[in-house]
VEXBA-949211 format. One record per residue: x, y, z of N, C-alpha, C in turn; chain; residue in three letters. Coordinates in steps of 0.02 Angstrom, whole numbers, plus 32768, in hexadecimal, padded with zeros to 4 digits. Example, Ala and Ser with C-alpha at 12.3 -4.5 7.8 and 13.67 -1.06 7.14 Angstrom:
! residues 2
<atom><n_east>8294</n_east><n_north>7EE4</n_north><n_up>8186</n_up><ca_east>8267</ca_east><ca_north>7F1F</ca_north><ca_up>8186</ca_up><c_east>8294</c_east><c_north>7F5B</c_north><c_up>8186</c_up><mol>A</mol><type>ala</type></atom>
<atom><n_east>8282</n_east><n_north>7F90</n_north><n_up>8162</n_up><ca_east>82AC</ca_east><ca_north>7FCB</ca_north><ca_up>8165</ca_up><c_east>8285</c_east><c_north>8002</c_north><c_up>818A</c_up><mol>A</mol><type>ser</type></atom>
***
This chain:
! residues 73
<atom><n_east>8029</n_east><n_north>7FC4</n_north><n_up>8000</n_up><ca_east>8000</ca_east><ca_north>8000</ca_north><ca_up>8000</ca_up><c_east>802B</c_east><c_north>803F</c_north><c_up>8000</c_up><mol>A</mol><type>unk</type></atom>
<atom><n_east>8064</n_east><n_north>803C</n_north><n_up>8022</n_up><ca_east>8091</ca_east><ca_north>8076</ca_north><ca_up>8023</ca_up><c_east>80AA</c_east><c_north>8087</c_north><c_up>7FDD</c_up><mol>A</mol><type>unk</type></atom>
<atom><n_east>80B8</n_east><n_north>8053</n_north><n_up>7FB7</n_up><ca_east>80D0</ca_east><ca_north>805D</ca_north><ca_up>7F73</ca_up><c_east>809A</c_east><c_north>807F</c_north><c_up>7F48</c_up><mol>A</mol><type>unk</type></atom>
<atom><n_east>805C</n_east><n_north>8069</n_north><n_up>7F51</n_up><ca_east>8024</ca_east><ca_north>8086</ca_north><ca_up>7F2B</ca_up><c_east>801B</c_east><c_north>80D0</c_north><c_up>7F3D</c_up><mol>A</mol><type>unk</type></atom>
<atom><n_east>801E</n_east><n_north>80DF</n_north><n_up>7F7C</n_up><ca_east>8016</ca_east><ca_north>8125</ca_north><ca_up>7F92</ca_up><c_east>804F</c_east><c_north>8150</c_north><c_up>7F78</c_up><mol>A</mol><type>unk</type></atom>
<atom><n_east>808D</n_east><n_north>8136</n_north><n_up>7F7C</n_up><ca_east>80C5</ca_east><ca_north>815E</ca_north><ca_up>7F63</ca_up><c_east>80C0</c_east><c_north>8168</c_north><c_up>7F18</c_up><mol>A</mol><type>unk</type></atom>
<atom><n_east>80A8</n_east><n_north>8136</n_north><n_up>7EF3</n_up><ca_east>809F</ca_east><ca_north>813F</ca_north><ca_up>7EAB</ca_up><c_east>8069</c_east><c_north>8171</c_north><c_up>7E9C</c_up><mol>A</mol><type>unk</type></atom>
<atom><n_east>8032</n_east><n_north>8171</n_north><n_up>7EC3</n_up><ca_east>7FFC</ca_east><ca_north>81A1</ca_north><ca_up>7EB8</ca_up><c_east>8016</c_east><c_north>81E8</c_north><c_up>7EC3</c_up><mol>A</mol><type>unk</type></atom>
<atom><n_east>803D</n_east><n_north>81F1</n_north><n_up>7EF8</n_up><ca_east>805A</ca_east><ca_north>8234</ca_north><ca_up>7F05</ca_up><c_east>8088</c_east><c_north>8249</c_north><c_up>7ECC</c_up><mol>A</mol><type>unk</type></atom>
<atom><n_east>80B0</n_east><n_north>821B</n_north><n_up>7EB5</n_up><ca_east>80DD</ca_east><ca_north>8229</ca_north><ca_up>7E7C</ca_up><c_east>80B4</c_east><c_north>823B</c_north><c_up>7E3E</c_up><mol>A</mol><type>unk</type></atom>
<atom><n_east>807F</n_east><n_north>8215</n_north><n_up>7E30</n_up><ca_east>8055</ca_east><ca_north>8220</ca_north><ca_up>7DF6</ca_up><c_east>8035</c_east><c_north>8266</c_north><c_up>7DF9</c_up><mol>A</mol><type>unk</type></atom>
<atom><n_east>8017</n_east><n_north>8277</n_north><n_up>7E33</n_up><ca_east>7FF9</ca_east><ca_north>82B9</ca_north><ca_up>7E3B</ca_up><c_east>802C</c_east><c_north>82F0</c_north><c_up>7E32</c_up><mol>A</mol><type>unk</type></atom>
<atom><n_east>8068</n_east><n_north>82E6</n_north><n_up>7E4E</n_up><ca_east>809D</ca_east><ca_north>8318</ca_north><ca_up>7E4A</ca_up><c_east>80B3</c_east><c_north>8324</c_north><c_up>7E02</c_up><mol>A</mol><type>unk</type></atom>
<atom><n_east>80BC</n_east><n_north>82EE</n_north><n_up>7DDD</n_up><ca_east>80D1</ca_east><ca_north>82F4</ca_north><ca_up>7D97</ca_up><c_east>809B</c_east><c_north>8317</c_north><c_up>7D6E</c_up><mol>A</mol><type>unk</type></atom>
<atom><n_east>805C</n_east><n_north>8302</n_north><n_up>7D77</n_up><ca_east>8024</ca_east><ca_north>8321</ca_north><ca_up>7D52</ca_up><c_east>8020</c_east><c_north>836C</c_north><c_up>7D61</c_up><mol>A</mol><type>unk</type></atom>
<atom><n_east>8025</n_east><n_north>837D</n_north><n_up>7DA1</n_up><ca_east>8021</ca_east><ca_north>83C3</ca_north><ca_up>7DB5</ca_up><c_east>805B</c_east><c_north>83EB</c_north><c_up>7D98</c_up><mol>A</mol><type>unk</type></atom>
<atom><n_east>8097</n_east><n_north>83D1</n_north><n_up>7DA0</n_up><ca_east>80D3</ca_east><ca_north>83F5</ca_north><ca_up>7D8A</ca_up><c_east>80D3</c_east><c_north>8401</c_north><c_up>7D3F</c_up><mol>A</mol><type>unk</type></atom>
<atom><n_east>80C4</n_east><n_north>83CF</n_north><n_up>7D19</n_up><ca_east>80C4</ca_east><ca_north>83D7</ca_north><ca_up>7CD0</ca_up><c_east>808F</c_east><c_north>8409</c_north><c_up>7CBB</c_up><mol>A</mol><type>unk</type></atom>
<atom><n_east>8053</n_east><n_north>8403</n_north><n_up>7CD7</n_up><ca_east>801D</ca_east><ca_north>8431</ca_north><ca_up>7CC5</ca_up><c_east>802E</c_east><c_north>8478</c_north><c_up>7CDA</c_up><mol>A</mol><type>unk</type></atom>
<atom><n_east>8049</n_east><n_north>847F</n_north><n_up>7D16</n_up><ca_east>805C</ca_east><ca_north>84C2</ca_north><ca_up>7D2E</ca_up><c_east>8092</c_east><c_north>84E1</c_north><c_up>7D01</c_up><mol>A</mol><type>unk</type></atom>
<atom><n_east>80C4</n_east><n_north>84B9</n_north><n_up>7CEE</n_up><ca_east>80F8</ca_east><ca_north>84D3</ca_north><ca_up>7CC2</ca_up><c_east>80DE</c_east><c_north>84E7</c_north><c_up>7C7E</c_up><mol>A</mol><type>unk</type></atom>
<atom><n_east>80AD</n_east><n_north>84C2</n_north><n_up>7C65</n_up><ca_east>8090</ca_east><ca_north>84D2</ca_north><ca_up>7C23</ca_up><c_east>8060</c_east><c_north>850D</c_north><c_up>7C25</c_up><mol>A</mol><type>unk</type></atom>
<atom><n_east>803B</n_east><n_north>8514</n_north><n_up>7C5D</n_up><ca_east>8007</ca_east><ca_north>8548</ca_north><ca_up>7C5F</ca_up><c_east>8018</c_east><c_north>8582</c_north><c_up>7C8D</c_up><mol>A</mol><type>unk</type></atom>
<atom><n_east>8042</n_east><n_north>8576</n_north><n_up>7CBF</n_up><ca_east>8050</ca_east><ca_north>85AA</ca_north><ca_up>7CF1</ca_up><c_east>8018</c_east><c_north>85B4</c_north><c_up>7D23</c_up><mol>A</mol><type>unk</type></atom>
<atom><n_east>7FE7</n_east><n_north>8588</n_north><n_up>7D22</n_up><ca_east>7FAD</ca_east><ca_north>858F</ca_north><ca_up>7D4D</ca_up><c_east>7FAC</c_east><c_north>8558</c_north><c_up>7D83</c_up><mol>A</mol><type>unk</type></atom>
<atom><n_east>7FAB</n_east><n_north>856E</n_north><n_up>7DC2</n_up><ca_east>7FA6</ca_east><ca_north>853E</ca_north><ca_up>7DF9</ca_up><c_east>7F62</c_east><c_north>851C</c_north><c_up>7DF9</c_up><mol>A</mol><type>unk</type></atom>
<atom><n_east>7F2E</n_east><n_north>8542</n_north><n_up>7DE8</n_up><ca_east>7EEA</ca_east><ca_north>8526</ca_north><ca_up>7DE7</ca_up><c_east>7EE4</c_east><c_north>84F0</c_north><c_up>7DB1</c_up><mol>A</mol><type>unk</type></atom>
<atom><n_east>7EFA</n_east><n_north>84FE</n_north><n_up>7D75</n_up><ca_east>7EF6</ca_east><ca_north>84CC</ca_north><ca_up>7D3F</ca_up><c_east>7F24</c_east><c_north>8491</c_north><c_up>7D50</c_up><mol>A</mol><type>unk</type></atom>
<atom><n_east>7F5F</n_east><n_north>849F</n_north><n_up>7D6A</n_up><ca_east>7F8C</ca_east><ca_north>8469</ca_north><ca_up>7D7F</ca_up><c_east>7F6D</c_east><c_north>843B</c_north><c_up>7DB2</c_up><mol>A</mol><type>unk</type></atom>
<atom><n_east>7F4C</n_east><n_north>8459</n_north><n_up>7DE3</n_up><ca_east>7F29</ca_east><ca_north>8432</ca_north><ca_up>7E17</ca_up><c_east>7EEF</c_east><c_north>840A</c_north><c_up>7DFB</c_up><mol>A</mol><type>unk</type></atom>
<atom><n_east>7EC9</n_east><n_north>8429</n_north><n_up>7DCF</n_up><ca_east>7E8F</ca_east><ca_north>8407</ca_north><ca_up>7DB1</ca_up><c_east>7EA6</c_east><c_north>83CB</c_north><c_up>7D87</c_up><mol>A</mol><type>unk</type></atom>
<atom><n_east>7ED9</n_east><n_north>83D5</n_north><n_up>7D5E</n_up><ca_east>7EF2</ca_east><ca_north>839E</ca_north><ca_up>7D35</ca_up><c_east>7F11</c_east><c_north>8368</c_north><c_up>7D61</c_up><mol>A</mol><type>unk</type></atom>
<atom><n_east>7F34</n_east><n_north>837C</n_north><n_up>7D96</n_up><ca_east>7F53</ca_east><ca_north>834B</ca_north><ca_up>7DC3</ca_up><c_east>7F1E</c_east><c_north>831F</c_north><c_up>7DE3</c_up><mol>A</mol><type>unk</type></atom>
<atom><n_east>7EE2</n_east><n_north>8338</n_north><n_up>7DED</n_up><ca_east>7EAC</ca_east><ca_north>830F</ca_north><ca_up>7E08</ca_up><c_east>7E85</c_east><c_north>82EA</c_north><c_up>7DD2</c_up><mol>A</mol><type>unk</type></atom>
<atom><n_east>7E7A</n_east><n_north>830B</n_north><n_up>7D9B</n_up><ca_east>7E50</ca_east><ca_north>82ED</ca_north><ca_up>7D65</ca_up><c_east>7E74</c_east><c_north>82B6</c_north><c_up>7D3F</c_up><mol>A</mol><type>unk</type></atom>
<atom><n_east>7EB2</n_east><n_north>82C1</n_north><n_up>7D2D</n_up><ca_east>7ED7</ca_east><ca_north>8291</ca_north><ca_up>7D03</ca_up><c_east>7EDD</c_east><c_north>824C</c_north><c_up>7D24</c_up><mol>A</mol><type>unk</type></atom>
<atom><n_east>7EF0</n_east><n_north>8246</n_north><n_up>7D63</n_up><ca_east>7EF4</ca_east><ca_north>8204</ca_north><ca_up>7D81</ca_up><c_east>7EAF</c_east><c_north>81E2</c_north><c_up>7D86</c_up><mol>A</mol><type>unk</type></atom>
<atom><n_east>7E7B</n_east><n_north>8208</n_north><n_up>7D91</n_up><ca_east>7E37</ca_east><ca_north>81EC</ca_north><ca_up>7D94</ca_up><c_east>7E23</c_east><c_north>81CE</c_north><c_up>7D51</c_up><mol>A</mol><type>unk</type></atom>
<atom><n_east>7E2F</n_east><n_north>81F5</n_north><n_up>7D1C</n_up><ca_east>7E1F</ca_east><ca_north>81DD</ca_north><ca_up>7CD8</ca_up><c_east>7E4C</c_east><c_north>81A1</c_north><c_up>7CC7</c_up><mol>A</mol><type>unk</type></atom>
<atom><n_east>7E8B</n_east><n_north>81A6</n_north><n_up>7CD9</n_up><ca_east>7EBB</ca_east><ca_north>8170</ca_north><ca_up>7CCB</ca_up><c_east>7EA5</c_east><c_north>812F</c_north><c_up>7CED</c_up><mol>A</mol><type>unk</type></atom>
<atom><n_east>7E89</n_east><n_north>8133</n_north><n_up>7D29</n_up><ca_east>7E72</ca_east><ca_north>80F8</ca_north><ca_up>7D4C</ca_up><c_east>7E38</c_east><c_north>80D6</c_north><c_up>7D27</c_up><mol>A</mol><type>unk</type></atom>
<atom><n_east>7E0A</n_east><n_north>80FE</n_north><n_up>7D0E</n_up><ca_east>7DD1</ca_east><ca_north>80E2</ca_north><ca_up>7CE8</ca_up><c_east>7DEA</c_east><c_north>80C3</c_north><c_up>7CA7</c_up><mol>A</mol><type>unk</type></atom>
<atom><n_east>7E16</n_east><n_north>80E5</n_north><n_up>7C84</n_up><ca_east>7E32</ca_east><ca_north>80CB</ca_north><ca_up>7C46</ca_up><c_east>7E58</c_east><c_north>808A</c_north><c_up>7C53</c_up><mol>A</mol><type>unk</type></atom>
<atom><n_east>7E7D</n_east><n_north>8087</n_north><n_up>7C8A</n_up><ca_east>7EA3</ca_east><ca_north>804B</ca_north><ca_up>7C9B</ca_up><c_east>7E73</c_east><c_north>8010</c_north><c_up>7CA6</c_up><mol>A</mol><type>unk</type></atom>
<atom><n_east>7E3A</n_east><n_north>801B</n_north><n_up>7CC5</n_up><ca_east>7E09</ca_east><ca_north>7FE6</ca_north><ca_up>7CD1</ca_up><c_east>7DF5</c_east><c_north>7FC6</c_north><c_up>7C8F</c_up><mol>A</mol><type>unk</type></atom>
<atom><n_east>7DE3</n_east><n_north>7FEF</n_north><n_up>7C5E</n_up><ca_east>7DCD</ca_east><ca_north>7FD4</ca_north><ca_up>7C1D</ca_up><c_east>7E08</c_east><c_north>7FB6</c_north><c_up>7BF7</c_up><mol>A</mol><type>unk</type></atom>
<atom><n_east>7E42</n_east><n_north>7FD3</n_north><n_up>7BFC</n_up><ca_east>7E7E</ca_east><ca_north>7FB7</ca_north><ca_up>7BDC</ca_up><c_east>7E8C</c_east><c_north>7F72</c_north><c_up>7BF8</c_up><mol>A</mol><type>unk</type></atom>
<atom><n_east>7E86</n_east><n_north>7F6A</n_north><n_up>7C39</n_up><ca_east>7E92</ca_east><ca_north>7F2A</ca_north><ca_up>7C59</ca_up><c_east>7E60</c_east><c_north>7EF5</c_north><c_up>7C43</c_up><mol>A</mol><type>unk</type></atom>
<atom><n_east>7E20</n_east><n_north>7F09</n_north><n_up>7C3B</n_up><ca_east>7DED</ca_east><ca_north>7EDA</ca_north><ca_up>7C23</ca_up><c_east>7DFD</c_east><c_north>7EC3</c_north><c_up>7BDC</c_up><mol>A</mol><type>unk</type></atom>
<atom><n_east>7E10</n_east><n_north>7EF1</n_north><n_up>7BB0</n_up><ca_east>7E21</ca_east><ca_north>7EDF</ca_north><ca_up>7B6B</ca_up><c_east>7E5E</c_east><c_north>7EB2</c_north><c_up>7B6B</c_up><mol>A</mol><type>unk</type></atom>
<atom><n_east>7E90</n_east><n_north>7EC2</n_north><n_up>7B93</n_up><ca_east>7ECE</ca_east><ca_north>7E9B</ca_north><ca_up>7B95</ca_up><c_east>7EC0</c_east><c_north>7E54</c_north><c_up>7BAC</c_up><mol>A</mol><type>unk</type></atom>
<atom><n_east>7E96</n_east><n_north>7E4C</n_north><n_up>7BE1</n_up><ca_east>7E85</ca_east><ca_north>7E0A</ca_north><ca_up>7BF9</ca_up><c_east>7E5F</c_east><c_north>7DE2</c_north><c_up>7BC4</c_up><mol>A</mol><type>unk</type></atom>
<atom><n_east>7E35</n_east><n_north>7E04</n_north><n_up>7B9D</n_up><ca_east>7E11</ca_east><ca_north>7DE3</ca_north><ca_up>7B67</ca_up><c_east>7E42</c_east><c_north>7DCA</c_north><c_up>7B32</c_up><mol>A</mol><type>unk</type></atom>
<atom><n_east>7E73</n_east><n_north>7DF2</n_north><n_up>7B21</n_up><ca_east>7EA6</ca_east><ca_north>7DDE</ca_north><ca_up>7AEF</ca_up><c_east>7ECD</c_east><c_north>7DA2</c_north><c_up>7B09</c_up><mol>A</mol><type>unk</type></atom>
<atom><n_east>7EE2</n_east><n_north>7DA5</n_north><n_up>7B49</n_up><ca_east>7F07</ca_east><ca_north>7D6D</ca_north><ca_up>7B66</ca_up><c_east>7EDE</c_east><c_north>7D2D</c_north><c_up>7B67</c_up><mol>A</mol><type>unk</type></atom>
<atom><n_east>7E9E</n_east><n_north>7D34</n_north><n_up>7B76</n_up><ca_east>7E72</ca_east><ca_north>7CFA</ca_north><ca_up>7B78</ca_up><c_east>7E6C</c_east><c_north>7CDA</c_north><c_up>7B32</c_up><mol>A</mol><type>unk</type></atom>
<atom><n_east>7E65</n_east><n_north>7D04</n_north><n_up>7AFF</n_up><ca_east>7E60</ca_east><ca_north>7CEA</ca_north><ca_up>7ABB</ca_up><c_east>7EA2</c_east><c_north>7CC9</c_north><c_up>7AA6</c_up><mol>A</mol><type>unk</type></atom>
<atom><n_east>7EDA</n_east><n_north>7CE5</n_north><n_up>7AB9</n_up><ca_east>7F1B</ca_east><ca_north>7CC7</ca_north><ca_up>7AA9</ca_up><c_east>7F24</c_east><c_north>7C84</c_north><c_up>7ACC</c_up><mol>A</mol><type>unk</type></atom>
<atom><n_east>7F0F</n_east><n_north>7C80</n_north><n_up>7B0B</n_up><ca_east>7F15</ca_east><ca_north>7C42</ca_north><ca_up>7B31</ca_up><c_east>7EE9</c_east><c_north>7C0D</c_north><c_up>7B11</c_up><mol>A</mol><type>unk</type></atom>
<atom><n_east>7EAD</n_east><n_north>7C20</n_north><n_up>7AFC</n_up><ca_east>7E7F</ca_east><ca_north>7BF1</ca_north><ca_up>7ADB</ca_up><c_east>7E9D</c_east><c_north>7BD9</c_north><c_up>7A99</c_up><mol>A</mol><type>unk</type></atom>
<atom><n_east>7EBC</n_east><n_north>7C05</n_north><n_up>7A74</n_up><ca_east>7EDC</ca_east><ca_north>7BF3</ca_north><ca_up>7A35</ca_up><c_east>7F14</c_east><c_north>7BC2</c_north><c_up>7A3F</c_up><mol>A</mol><type>unk</type></atom>
<atom><n_east>7F3B</n_east><n_north>7BCB</n_north><n_up>7A74</n_up><ca_east>7F72</ca_east><ca_north>7B9D</ca_north><ca_up>7A84</ca_up><c_east>7F56</c_east><c_north>7B59</c_north><c_up>7A97</c_up><mol>A</mol><type>unk</type></atom>
<atom><n_east>7F1F</n_east><n_north>7B58</n_north><n_up>7ABD</n_up><ca_east>7F00</ca_east><ca_north>7B18</ca_north><ca_up>7AD0</ca_up><c_east>7EE9</c_east><c_north>7AF2</c_north><c_up>7A92</c_up><mol>A</mol><type>unk</type></atom>
<atom><n_east>7ECA</n_east><n_north>7B15</n_north><n_up>7A63</n_up><ca_east>7EB2</ca_east><ca_north>7AF5</ca_north><ca_up>7A25</ca_up><c_east>7EED</c_east><c_north>7AD9</c_north><c_up>79FE</c_up><mol>A</mol><type>unk</type></atom>
<atom><n_east>7F24</n_east><n_north>7B00</n_north><n_up>79F9</n_up><ca_east>7F5F</ca_east><ca_north>7AEA</ca_north><ca_up>79D4</ca_up><c_east>7F7D</c_east><c_north>7AAC</c_north><c_up>79F5</c_up><mol>A</mol><type>unk</type></atom>
<atom><n_east>7F80</n_east><n_north>7AAB</n_north><n_up>7A37</n_up><ca_east>7F9C</ca_east><ca_north>7A72</ca_north><ca_up>7A5C</ca_up><c_east>7F71</c_east><c_north>7A34</c_north><c_up>7A51</c_up><mol>A</mol><type>unk</type></atom>
<atom><n_east>7F2F</n_east><n_north>7A3D</n_north><n_up>7A54</n_up><ca_east>7F02</ca_east><ca_north>7A04</ca_north><ca_up>7A49</ca_up><c_east>7F08</c_east><c_north>79E9</c_north><c_up>7A02</c_up><mol>A</mol><type>unk</type></atom>
<atom><n_east>7F0E</n_east><n_north>7A15</n_north><n_up>79D1</n_up><ca_east>7F16</ca_east><ca_north>7A00</ca_north><ca_up>798C</ca_up><c_east>7F57</c_east><c_north>79DA</c_north><c_up>7982</c_up><mol>A</mol><type>unk</type></atom>
<atom><n_east>7F8C</n_east><n_north>79F1</n_north><n_up>79A1</n_up><ca_east>7FCD</ca_east><ca_north>79CF</ca_north><ca_up>799B</ca_up><c_east>7FCA</c_east><c_north>798B</c_north><c_up>79BC</c_up><mol>A</mol><type>unk</type></atom>
<atom><n_east>7FA7</n_east><n_north>7985</n_north><n_up>79F3</n_up><ca_east>7FA2</ca_east><ca_north>7945</ca_north><ca_up>7A15</ca_up><c_east>7F79</c_east><c_north>7913</c_north><c_up>79EC</c_up><mol>A</mol><type>unk</type></atom>
<atom><n_east>7F45</n_east><n_north>792B</n_north><n_up>79CB</n_up><ca_east>7F1B</ca_east><ca_north>7900</ca_north><ca_up>79A1</ca_up><c_east>7F41</c_east><c_north>78E9</c_north><c_up>7963</c_up><mol>A</mol><type>unk</type></atom>
<atom><n_east>7F6C</n_east><n_north>7913</n_north><n_up>794A</n_up><ca_east>7F92</ca_east><ca_north>7903</ca_north><ca_up>790D</ca_up><c_east>7FC8</c_east><c_north>78CF</c_north><c_up>791A</c_up><mol>A</mol><type>unk</type></atom>
<atom><n_east>7FDF</n_east><n_north>78C9</n_north><n_up>7958</n_up><ca_east>8016</ca_east><ca_north>789A</ca_north><ca_up>7966</ca_up><c_east>7FFF</c_east><c_north>7858</c_north><c_up>797D</c_up><mol>A</mol><type>unk</type></atom>
***
């Protein structure tokens, strides 16, 4: 949990710093520092679902290939 919290602090800091340097606005920097990780979390959820679906299809394909090879021998 400590690692997760330290990464969250790092993530907020990077988002704030980059936005502040680009805009010069503390308000916009703060808003982006809060908004970007929230959006990123939602996007990660869907990315993970798609990735698991791809892995599942690949595992199924390997199973079919293995079964076909066993039947052929």
